[in-house]
C-alpha positions as CSV (number, residue, x, y, z in Angstrom):
1,X,-62.2,-87.2,-201.5
2,X,-63.2,-90.6,-200.2
3,X,-66.0,-92.3,-202.2
4,X,-68.3,-94.4,-199.9
5,X,-70.8,-97.0,-200.8
6,X,-74.2,-97.5,-199.2
7,X,-72.5,-99.7,-196.6
8,X,-70.1,-96.8,-195.7
9,X,-67.0,-98.5,-197.3
10,X,-65.1,-96.6,-200.0
11,X,-64.6,-98.2,-203.4
12,X,-60.9,-98.8,-203.0
13,X,-61.3,-100.1,-199.4
14,X,-64.1,-102.5,-200.6
15,X,-61.9,-103.8,-203.4
16,X,-59.0,-104.3,-201.0
17,X,-61.3,-106.0,-198.5
18,X,-62.6,-108.3,-201.3
19,X,-59.1,-109.8,-201.7
20,X,-59.7,-111.6,-198.5
21,X,-63.5,-111.5,-198.3
22,X,-64.9,-111.8,-201.9
23,X,-68.4,-110.8,-200.7
24,X,-67.2,-107.3,-200.0
25,X,-67.1,-106.7,-203.7
26,X,-70.9,-106.6,-203.7
27,X,-70.7,-103.0,-202.3
28,X,-69.2,-101.9,-205.6
29,X,-72.0,-103.6,-207.5
30,X,-74.7,-102.0,-205.4
31,X,-73.2,-98.6,-205.8
32,X,-72.3,-98.6,-209.5
33,X,-74.3,-101.3,-211.4
34,X,-77.4,-99.2,-211.9
35,X,-75.4,-96.4,-213.5
36,X,-73.4,-98.8,-215.7
37,X,-76.6,-100.5,-216.7
38,X,-78.3,-97.3,-217.7
39,X,-75.3,-96.3,-219.7
40,X,-75.2,-99.6,-221.5
41,X,-78.9,-99.5,-222.2
42,X,-78.6,-96.1,-223.7
43,X,-75.9,-97.3,-226.0
44,X,-76.9,-100.9,-226.8
45,X,-80.6,-101.2,-225.8
46,X,-82.3,-102.7,-222.8
47,X,-81.9,-106.2,-224.1
48,X,-78.1,-106.0,-223.7
49,X,-77.9,-104.0,-220.5
50,X,-78.1,-106.8,-218.0
51,X,-75.6,-109.1,-219.9
52,X,-73.0,-106.3,-220.4
53,X,-73.3,-105.1,-216.8
54,X,-72.9,-108.6,-215.5
55,X,-69.9,-109.2,-217.7
56,X,-68.4,-105.8,-216.6
57,X,-68.6,-106.7,-212.9
58,X,-67.4,-110.3,-213.5
59,X,-64.3,-108.9,-215.3
60,X,-63.9,-106.3,-212.6
61,X,-64.0,-109.0,-209.9
62,X,-61.5,-111.1,-211.7
63,X,-59.1,-108.1,-212.1
64,X,-59.7,-106.6,-208.6
65,X,-56.2,-107.4,-207.4
66,X,-54.8,-105.2,-210.1
67,X,-56.9,-102.2,-209.1
68,X,-54.9,-99.0,-208.1
69,X,-55.9,-98.6,-204.5
70,X,-54.7,-95.0,-204.7
71,X,-57.9,-94.2,-206.7
72,X,-60.8,-93.9,-204.2
73,X,-63.5,-93.8,-207.0
74,X,-63.8,-97.0,-209.0
75,X,-66.3,-95.5,-211.5
76,X,-63.7,-94.7,-214.3
77,X,-62.2,-98.2,-213.9
78,X,-65.7,-99.8,-214.2
79,X,-66.7,-97.7,-217.2
80,X,-63.4,-98.6,-218.8
81,X,-64.2,-102.3,-218.4
82,X,-67.7,-101.7,-219.7
83,X,-66.2,-99.9,-222.7
84,X,-64.1,-103.0,-223.4
85,X,-67.1,-105.3,-223.1
86,X,-69.2,-103.0,-225.3
87,X,-66.4,-102.9,-227.9
88,X,-67.5,-106.4,-229.1
89,X,-70.9,-104.9,-229.8
90,X,-69.7,-101.9,-231.8
91,X,-71.4,-103.1,-234.9
92,X,-74.7,-103.7,-233.1
93,X,-74.5,-100.2,-231.6
94,X,-73.9,-98.6,-235.0
95,X,-76.8,-100.7,-236.5
96,X,-79.1,-99.6,-233.7
97,X,-78.2,-95.9,-234.1
98,X,-78.8,-96.1,-237.9
99,X,-82.1,-97.9,-237.4
100,X,-83.2,-95.3,-234.9
101,X,-82.1,-92.5,-237.3
102,X,-84.4,-94.1,-240.0
103,X,-87.4,-94.9,-237.7
104,X,-87.3,-92.3,-235.0
105,X,-88.1,-95.0,-232.4
106,X,-85.7,-93.9,-229.7
107,X,-86.2,-96.1,-226.6
108,X,-84.9,-93.2,-224.4
109,X,-87.6,-90.8,-225.8
110,X,-90.2,-93.6,-225.7
111,X,-89.4,-94.2,-222.0
112,X,-89.0,-90.6,-220.9
113,X,-91.0,-88.8,-223.6
114,X,-94.0,-88.4,-221.2
115,X,-91.9,-86.0,-219.2
116,X,-92.0,-83.5,-222.2
117,X,-94.9,-81.2,-221.7
118,X,-96.4,-81.0,-225.1
119,X,-96.5,-82.7,-228.5
120,X,-94.3,-80.0,-230.1
121,X,-91.5,-80.7,-227.6
122,X,-91.8,-84.4,-228.2
123,X,-91.6,-84.0,-232.0
124,X,-88.6,-81.7,-231.7
125,X,-86.8,-84.1,-229.3
126,X,-87.5,-87.1,-231.5
127,X,-86.2,-85.2,-234.6
128,X,-83.1,-84.0,-232.7
129,X,-82.5,-87.6,-231.4
130,X,-82.8,-89.0,-234.9
131,X,-80.2,-86.5,-236.2
132,X,-78.0,-87.2,-233.2
133,X,-78.3,-91.0,-233.8
134,X,-77.1,-90.4,-237.4
135,X,-74.2,-88.3,-236.2
136,X,-73.2,-90.8,-233.5
137,X,-73.3,-93.7,-236.0
138,X,-70.9,-91.8,-238.2
139,X,-68.2,-91.4,-235.4
140,X,-65.4,-93.9,-235.0
141,X,-65.6,-96.1,-232.0
142,X,-62.8,-94.2,-230.2
143,X,-64.4,-90.8,-230.8
144,X,-67.9,-92.1,-229.8
145,X,-66.5,-93.7,-226.6
146,X,-64.9,-90.4,-225.4
147,X,-68.0,-88.3,-226.3
148,X,-70.4,-90.7,-224.6
149,X,-68.4,-91.2,-221.4
150,X,-68.3,-87.5,-220.9
151,X,-71.8,-86.6,-222.1
152,X,-73.8,-89.7,-220.9
153,X,-71.7,-91.2,-218.1
154,X,-70.8,-87.7,-216.8
155,X,-67.1,-88.6,-216.4
156,X,-64.5,-85.8,-216.3
157,X,-61.7,-85.6,-218.9
158,X,-59.3,-87.1,-216.3
159,X,-61.8,-89.9,-215.5
160,X,-62.4,-90.6,-219.2
161,X,-58.6,-90.8,-219.7
162,X,-58.3,-93.2,-216.8
163,X,-61.3,-95.3,-218.1
164,X,-59.8,-95.7,-221.5
165,X,-56.1,-95.9,-220.6
166,X,-55.2,-92.9,-222.7
167,X,-53.8,-89.4,-221.9
168,X,-56.0,-86.4,-221.1
169,X,-54.6,-84.8,-224.3
170,X,-55.9,-87.8,-226.3
171,X,-59.3,-87.4,-224.7
172,X,-59.4,-83.7,-225.5
173,X,-58.3,-84.3,-229.1
174,X,-60.9,-87.1,-229.6
175,X,-63.6,-85.0,-228.0
176,X,-62.8,-82.0,-230.1
177,X,-63.0,-84.1,-233.3
178,X,-66.2,-85.8,-232.2
179,X,-67.8,-82.5,-231.4
180,X,-66.7,-81.0,-234.7
181,X,-68.4,-83.9,-236.5
182,X,-71.5,-83.6,-234.4
183,X,-71.7,-79.9,-235.0
184,X,-71.4,-80.4,-238.7
185,X,-74.3,-82.8,-238.6
186,X,-76.5,-81.0,-236.1
187,X,-75.5,-77.3,-236.0
188,X,-76.2,-75.3,-232.9
189,X,-79.2,-77.4,-231.6
190,X,-77.0,-80.2,-230.4
191,X,-77.8,-81.2,-226.8
192,X,-74.5,-83.2,-226.5
193,X,-72.1,-80.3,-227.1
194,X,-70.3,-80.4,-223.8
195,X,-67.9,-77.7,-222.7
196,X,-64.3,-77.9,-223.7
197,X,-63.4,-77.4,-220.0
198,X,-63.0,-80.7,-218.3
């Protein structure tokens, strides 16, 4: 499957073209930056999204000559770089999750809560998100990274393995452990319990 950008050039082709014409790399930014930014905002807050996204694409641009052109979709590569950038903010993310667990002030629910039809749904979502924040804060960085790349970035097991530079078996193992901890914290009401089938 060839992944094409808005300009009709696939990710791998755009990266290769950028070796001679650096401006061609902008096609990747246009295609993927909004998704990376939303993912970062969900994990670290809106105040960090622009900086982390910019750093992710700066590093990607610097490393573009090392990209495996046999991979038509650059998403896993970019999410892997974003994960490395976000690693330096691991403590901030954990603090943010714990603060949300105490306060219930989830920026995602505050932003999109109006889409829930009634007050009961909003209260239930906020309560679930508080419990989820507590459970996520209790995960190790490696387990949280796998879980969120699959659940929030919508990467497959294979793409997650590629993003993190680990085997698919490691992804499955980490996801299994993360889900087990989340289940213990939330029970059957957990909205993040993704299927074991990648």
